[in-house]
C-alpha positions in Angstrom: 0.0 0.0 0.0 1.4 3.5 -0.9 2.5 5.9 1.8 -0.2 8.6 2.5 2.1 11.3 1.1 2.7 9.3 -2.1 -1.0 8.7 -2.8 -2.4 11.6 -4.9 -5.8 12.9 -4.0 -8.4 13.0 -6.8 -11.4 15.3 -6.8 -14.7 13.5 -6.8 -17.8 15.5 -7.7 -21.5 14.7 -6.9 -23.8 17.0 -8.8 -26.8 15.6 -7.0 -25.4 16.4 -3.5 -23.7 19.5 -4.9 -20.4 18.4 -3.2 -16.8 18.0 -4.2 -14.2 16.2 -2.1 -10.7 14.9 -2.6 -10.1 11.1 -2.3 -6.8 9.2 -2.3 -6.3 7.5 -5.6 -5.8 4.1 -3.9 -9.4 4.2 -2.5 -11.0 6.2 -5.3 -13.2 3.4 -6.7 -14.4 2.2 -3.3 -15.2 5.8 -2.1 -17.3 6.5 -5.2 -19.1 3.2 -5.0 -19.7 3.7 -1.2 -21.1 7.2 -1.8 -23.4 6.1 -4.5 -24.6 3.1 -2.6 -25.2 4.9 0.7 -26.7 8.2 -0.7 -28.1 7.3 -4.1 -29.3 3.7 -3.9 -26.5 2.6 -6.1 -27.3 5.1 -8.9 -24.0 6.4 -10.5 -24.1 10.0 -9.4 -20.7 10.7 -7.8 -17.7 10.5 -10.2 -14.2 11.8 -10.8 -14.4 15.5 -11.5 -15.1 15.6 -15.3 -12.3 18.2 -15.9 -9.7 16.0 -14.2 -11.0 12.9 -16.0 -10.5 14.6 -19.3 -7.0 15.7 -18.4 -6.1 12.1 -17.3 -7.5 10.7 -20.5 -5.4 13.1 -22.5 -2.3 12.2 -20.6 -2.9 8.5 -21.1 -3.6 8.9 -24.8 -0.4 11.0 -25.2 1.6 8.4 -23.2 0.2 5.6 -25.5 1.2 7.7 -28.6 -2.4 8.1 -29.8 -1.8 11.7 -30.7 1.1 11.0 -33.0 
């Protein structure tokens, strides 16, 4: 398991709750699932902040050479 200082925090946004929080990357999927299960009866409402998700997708595509 990564050290707390080495684990980047990712912004998670829930438009239905009108909240944004930062969650360690190592627990991101579990935190989103737990939020949606507990507050939205399992409906997918909370998600990685869309702007951050777009930036991550661009970085991955660049790393894979998809922009060449």
